C-alpha positions, -999 to +999 in steps of 0.1 A: -028+719+265-013+690+283-038+662+287-070+654+270-097+644+290-134+633+272-149+662+266-118+675+249-116+641+231-152+643+218-147+678+209-116+669+188-138+643+171-164+669+163-142+692+145-123+662+128-159+651+115-166+684+104-135+692+083-136+658+068-172+661+057-169+698+046-142+689+022-155+655+011-160+671-024-127+680-030-114+647-017-139+627-043-123+645-074-086+632-064-092+601-087-063+585-109-091+587-139-114+613-145-147+591-141-176+601-120-166+576-094-146+593-070-158+585-035-132+587-013-142+614+007-178+604+009-168+569+021-142+583+046-166+608+058-193+582+063-169+563+077-159+591+103-194+600+111-205+564+125-175+566+148-183+600+161-219+592+167-207+561+183-187+579+204-210+603+214-235+578+227-209+569+253-213+584+285-179+575+302-157+597+320-128+578+303-112+590+274-104+552+269-137+543+269-152+569+242-120+556+219-135+525+220-171+532+211-151+555+186-131+525+168-162+503+170-181+526+150-156+532+125-151+495+124-191+488+117-191+518+093-161+514+074-168+520+039-144+517+005-105+509+011-097+541+027-125+541+049-113+506+062-078+518+064-089+548+088-108+526+110-075+503+113-057+533+124-079+543+152-081+509+162-043+509+167-049+544+184-073+529+209-052+497+218-026+520+229-045+540+252-066+512+266-074+517+304-064+552+307-087+580+319-066+609+303-042+608+275-011+634+273+011+642+244+030+610+246+002+589+248-011+606+216+020+603+197+028+566+206-008+560+197-007+573+166+025+553+155+005+520+166-020+529+145-003+531+115+014+498+125-022+483+127-030+496+096-002+482+078-009+447+093-043+450+080-035+453+044-024+421+028-003+440+003+003+476+013+006+501-012+031+529-008+018+567-021-015+561-003-031+571+031-007+544+049+024+562+037+007+596+053+000+583+084+032+562+090+057+592+081+037+619+100+033+598+129+069+590+131+085+622+124+063+636+149+071+613+179+108+616+167+106+653+172+086+649+207+114+621+219+142+648+211+124+674+229+090+671+244+061+695+237+028+702+246-006+687+224-009+719+204+026+719+189+024+682+184-007+684+162+009+710+143+037+690+135+014+661+125-005+683+105+029+697+086+045+661+085+011+647+071+008+678+043+047+673+034+038+634+028+008+638+012+025+660-015+054+629-020+026+605-024+031+614-066+066+600-062+054+564-051+026+561-073+034+575-112-004+575-121-008+601-094+022+622-109+005+617-145-027+626-137-016+658-114-034+649-084-021+634-047-035+606-030-072+612-021-070+590+010-041+606+022-058+642+018-088+629+039-061+618+069-048+654+068-082+667+069-090+649+101-059+660+117-063+694+106-099+691+123-082+682+153-053+707+153-080+735+148-096+723+178-067+727+198-060+762+187-098+776+196-114+775+166-131+741+159-145+733+126-182+734+124-203+715+099-210+735+066-245+730+065-263+723+096-279+693+100-314+698+103-334+689+136-364+672+133-391+676+161-399+642+173-433+632+188-417+614+222-445+590+217-431+576+180-396+575+199-410+550+226-428+531+199-398+523+181-376+515+210-402+499+232-429+482+213-431+456+185-434+420+195-432+406+231-412+372+220-409+342+245-397+310+243-384+280+258-359+256+243-343+221+250-305+225+244-292+201+220-270+177+243-239+189+226-247+221+241-261+215+277-226+219+291-208+244+270-240+269+266-228+305+273-260+329+278-236+356+270-234+349+235-271+344+229-277+377+247-255+394+222-271+376+193-305+387+205-291+423+210-270+427+178-304+418+160-323+449+176-337+431+208-346+448+239-359+441+272-336+409+272-335+381+296-321+348+289-322+319+317-307+288+318-320+254+338-303+225+333-311+216+297-336+242+291-334+279+282-362+305+288-358+338+264-377+370+267-370+397+240-388+427+226-384+429+186-395+440+158-384+409+138-399+378+159-388+355+130-353+364+135-352+356+171-369+324+165-341+314+138-312+321+165-330+301+191-336+270+168-301+269+165-298+259+201-321+233+202-360+222+201-389+248+206-409+236+236-429+266+238-434+299+222-456+330+224-458+363+200-479+390+211-479+424+195-474+451+218-480+482+196-515+470+192-517+470+231-498+501+234-525+517+209-556+503+227-544+517+260-538+551+242-569+554+230-586+545+264-566+571+279-580+597+259-614+584+263-619+580+230-645+546+221-629+526+194-654+512+170-656+474+172-631+460+144-627+425+132-602+404+150-570+408+133-548+376+130-514+380+146-489+381+120-468+344+117-433+346+118-413+334+091-403+300+092-368+291+098-348+286+069-339+250+062-299+246+066-277+251+035-244+241+025-231+273+013-245+312+013-240+335-013-236+375-009-231+400-036-229+436-045-248+452-074-261+485-084-292+484-107-324+463-108-315+443-140-281+433-126-295+425-091-321+404-109-298+385-122-277+375-091-307+364-076-319+346-107-283+330-104-294+318-067-275+344-047-290+346-012-283+383-008-278+414-033-260+442-009-272+474-030-237+492-040-210+497-061-185+522-074-198+556-060-220+538-032-197+510-015-215+493+012-199+493+049-187+465+069-217+467+090-239+461+059-221+430+051-223+416+091-261+422+091-266+403+056-244+373+069-263+372+104-292+371+085-277+340+070-273+319+100-287+289+083-259+285+061-229+270+070-203+288+046-209+323+033-191+332+001-192+371-007-184+384-040-178+424-035-175+431-074-154+460-067-118+467-056-130+494-035-155+469-016-129+443-010-117+456+025-149+461+040-160+426+029-128+410+044-131+430+077-168+418+080-150+384+080-130+394+110-159+406+130-174+375+122-147+351+127-169+324+142-184+322+108-171+302+077-168+331+055-145+334+024-143+366+001-136+360-033-118+395-048-143+399-077-131+436-087-160+437-114-197+431-116-186+412-147-164+388-124-189+384-100-218+372-124-191+347-140-182+334-109-219+333-093-231+318-124-205+290-121-212+284-084-213+243-078-228+235-048-217+200-049-180+208-047-162+211-016-148+244-003-112+239-011-122+230-047-150+253-051-127+282-044-102+270-068-128+264-094-144+301-089-110+317-091-104+303-124-136+319-134-127+351-120-090+348-139-107+344-172-128+374-173-118+405-192-137+434-177-142+467-196-163+495-189-175+526-204-184+557-187-180+597-193-151+620-180-158+648-153-123+663-161-096+668-186-063+646-181-040+626-201-034+589-193-005+571-208-005+596-236-045+593-242-056+627-242-092+628-223-113+657-224-144+667-203-176+648-209-158+624-235-166+585-231-143+561-224-136+526-227-115+513-194-104+481-184-077+471-157-046+478-184-060+517-186-080+536-211-086+519-245-102+543-267-121+575-260-146+600-280-173+621-280-197+597-291-206+565-267-218+549-300-189+550-317-166+543-283-182+511-281-177+498-317-141+509-315-139+488-283-157+457-303-135+462-331-104+454-307-122+428-289-133+409-322-097+399-329-088+381-296-087+344-309-088+329-272-120+341-260-154+333-274-184+348-253-192+384-253-219+400-227-227+435-226-249+446-200-262+481-208-271+508-181-297+534-172-289+561-197-288+536-228-322+534-249-337+502-269-330+523-298-295+522-296-292+486-279-308+476-314-278+490-336-253+477-313-269+440-314-271+446-352-232+458-352-223+430-331-239+402-354-226+418-386-191+420-371-183+389-352-188+352-349-186+353-308-214+341-290-231+373-271-258+383-249-268+420-242-286+423-209-307+450-194-284+459-160-302+493-153-267+505-137-258+540-126-226+555-141-213+529-159-233+533-199-219+497-206-202+467-186-187+442-211-170+413-207-150+385-229-146+352-219 
């Protein structure tokens, strides 16, 4: 094949998506610790699937347009570090082929090299031995071969696949931890599966999803209701004086579209703006409108009720007279706030803790269920009454998605505090002082975060040896940023061994233990007694209800 058209391009994406999804579980197992938190395959698959879905919606005959939709879908659906980096690779790919209806081998080769450059620039501290290394080396070698002696697309992707595999096998040479545990980089493996899928499509045997997605029969009327009904929301606002001249109707249209608005009309006449929108959340539309000025008139009608009446009448069915229902009153616009707090947590107890500490939004997620860029964007947009948003990701694998949301919403004041554990997030949010100015607050929060020693206890899903410590499958381990501190068959004994180490730290005085969904009250009573009998620390034991980790422990 010498060039790729839209049909080919969509076929390539589908095959790549299928191959990645089919190998997601395998990729998940390639983590440096033998803990049940390997989610790289899941994150990359969900990221790629989101991009593929957006590409399929694009009806353009231009490869560039489909690549743009694909890139935007990846961006908004990006989960985890590898997912974010994947989105940046294909963002760079799209940037290079922008405006092209068809693409050939030269275009593809240079586009992947540009993808590597864009991905490296997106990461503040790029680490070699990861997906970054694989895309950089594979794209450079494949393009170098093409420049020496040009060849077709089939040959290019064979070479790209070959060089990606060779680079992947070298990742343990860059990262000793990979070599010690005996694995290659998981993100690089995911990228290889994507390239393999494309190669397989070009060779005439595209990958198919291993488990056929069930097609659910949908009533067309229900689809119509979801898309066309809800609340007909109309309002007229008088623009604030400072907005009369610089008001941009395109920006308002985009905001209302992003919140799910349909049948949208925005008309400006001098200092007045008339808005008509169909939405399931009229309160959100009013919140957006109020930012521009004062309401002069507004009307909200429940179109679903109107539609139901029409349908019943058309069927010749007489409806019994029912009491008149009051129209739902939209939520009053929130009062402006200086700061808004967005944090990530898994477990009812931890979520409640954050809300009790005055967090505005808690996104459900954690180690094995990383929220996407779009998840962050949505909650930040809901906090449009907050002047400055602070995000606490509480996991190193979530930080990039949070920062990508920060870039997407570049018109908002957003600060991402790089909390790498729930313990650090809780400490920071608990010390959040709304009376401080931003620079002073950021400095204060960082000091709190740096002072937290975070340790977790979980179980191993495979045998391994790390830094001389032998761990067997189903063993419990106490893990900190320093590595595995202790391990054993009995969870409670592992906790006691850990506590004995912590009790001898003269610089710390506050111990917090958050126990998970697999720990019962009997065990907690025993733990409580052990701490009181063997330590002078001030301590607190909290029911977090979190999955995966039996105990989350912090020492301050």
